C-alpha positions as CSV (number, residue, x, y, z in Angstrom):
1,X,0.0,0.4,0.1
2,X,3.4,2.7,0.6
3,X,4.4,2.0,-2.8
4,X,0.7,2.4,-4.4
5,X,0.3,5.7,-2.2
6,X,4.4,6.9,-3.6
7,X,3.3,6.5,-7.2
8,X,0.3,8.2,-6.9
9,X,-2.3,5.8,-6.6
10,X,-5.6,6.0,-3.8
11,X,-5.8,2.9,-2.5
12,X,-7.8,4.0,0.8
13,X,-11.8,3.5,0.9
14,X,-14.3,0.9,-1.2
15,X,-15.8,0.5,-3.9
16,X,-19.3,-0.5,-4.3
17,X,-21.0,-3.2,-7.4
18,X,-24.4,-3.0,-8.6
19,X,-24.8,-5.8,-10.4
20,X,-28.1,-6.2,-12.9
21,X,-30.4,-6.8,-10.1
22,X,-29.2,-3.0,-8.6
23,X,-28.6,-4.4,-5.0
24,X,-25.4,-3.2,-3.9
25,X,-22.5,-5.4,-2.1
26,X,-19.4,-4.2,-1.0
27,X,-16.4,-6.3,-1.6
28,X,-13.0,-5.9,0.1
29,X,-10.2,-5.5,-2.1
30,X,-6.8,-6.5,-1.7
31,X,-4.0,-4.9,-3.4
32,X,-0.4,-6.9,-3.9
33,X,2.9,-5.9,-5.3
34,X,3.6,-8.2,-7.8
35,X,6.9,-9.8,-8.4
36,X,8.6,-8.1,-10.9
37,X,10.9,-9.6,-13.7
38,X,13.9,-7.1,-16.1
39,X,15.7,-8.8,-18.5
40,X,18.8,-7.7,-19.7
41,X,21.7,-8.9,-22.1
42,X,25.2,-8.5,-21.6
43,X,26.9,-6.6,-24.5
44,X,29.6,-9.5,-24.6
45,X,30.1,-13.1,-23.5
46,X,33.8,-12.6,-23.7
47,X,34.2,-11.7,-20.2
48,X,32.2,-12.0,-17.0
49,X,29.6,-9.0,-16.8
50,X,29.6,-7.9,-13.4
51,X,28.5,-4.4,-14.6
52,X,26.1,-5.9,-16.7
53,X,24.3,-7.5,-13.2
54,X,24.8,-4.2,-11.4
55,X,23.2,-2.3,-14.8
56,X,20.2,-5.0,-14.4
57,X,19.5,-4.7,-10.4
58,X,19.9,-0.9,-10.7
59,X,17.2,-0.7,-14.2
60,X,14.9,-3.2,-12.0
61,X,15.4,-0.9,-9.0
62,X,15.1,2.5,-10.7
63,X,18.1,3.5,-9.5
64,X,21.9,4.1,-10.1
65,X,24.3,1.6,-10.3
66,X,26.5,3.3,-8.0
67,X,23.6,3.4,-5.2
68,X,23.7,-0.8,-4.9
69,X,25.8,-2.3,-2.3
70,X,29.1,-4.1,-3.7
71,X,28.1,-7.2,-5.2
72,X,31.1,-8.9,-3.3
73,X,29.0,-8.2,-0.4
74,X,26.5,-11.2,-1.5
75,X,28.5,-13.4,-3.4
76,X,32.2,-14.4,-4.2
77,X,32.8,-12.4,-7.6
78,X,36.0,-14.4,-8.2
79,X,33.9,-18.2,-7.9
80,X,31.3,-16.4,-10.1
81,X,33.5,-15.1,-12.3
82,X,35.3,-18.4,-13.3
83,X,31.5,-20.1,-13.0
84,X,30.4,-17.4,-15.7
85,X,33.7,-19.0,-17.9
86,X,32.6,-22.3,-17.4
87,X,29.1,-21.5,-18.9
88,X,30.4,-19.9,-21.8
89,X,32.9,-22.4,-22.6
90,X,30.3,-24.9,-22.2
91,X,27.1,-25.9,-22.6
92,X,24.1,-23.6,-21.7
93,X,23.9,-23.3,-18.6
94,X,22.9,-20.4,-15.4
95,X,23.9,-19.3,-12.5
96,X,21.6,-18.1,-9.7
97,X,22.0,-16.0,-6.7
98,X,20.3,-13.6,-4.4
99,X,21.5,-9.6,-4.5
100,X,20.4,-6.5,-3.1
101,X,16.7,-8.5,-2.4
102,X,16.4,-9.7,-6.0
103,X,16.7,-13.2,-7.5
104,X,19.5,-12.6,-10.4
105,X,20.7,-15.7,-12.7
106,X,23.3,-15.8,-15.0
107,X,22.9,-17.4,-18.1
108,X,25.9,-18.8,-20.0
109,X,25.0,-16.6,-23.5
110,X,25.3,-12.9,-20.9
111,X,21.6,-12.9,-20.6
112,X,20.7,-12.1,-17.1
113,X,17.2,-11.9,-15.2
114,X,16.2,-9.9,-12.4
115,X,13.0,-11.0,-10.1
116,X,11.2,-9.6,-7.1
């Protein structure tokens, strides 16, 4: 509900629904924020896209990359780089981890999805 108000959406009060019989019914409405998914394509698969991960998460969150916590706080970046190299050289695969409250998946082809 806070997010709705921050985005200029008035969610207070109620709505009356008048069916064909003209009897007024009252409905309780529950507002739920749905998880969103953002997809980002790394510009190259030759190197590990650390910057691309930050770009994807920042875009999803609507902030600048510099406002995000260091990626190293969530995952060992060197190990992630090694896993990505293995993905890029071998059969298609993916690495999934959590960063800044989001589920991030990096695919061997450089595609990055951010969910949450």
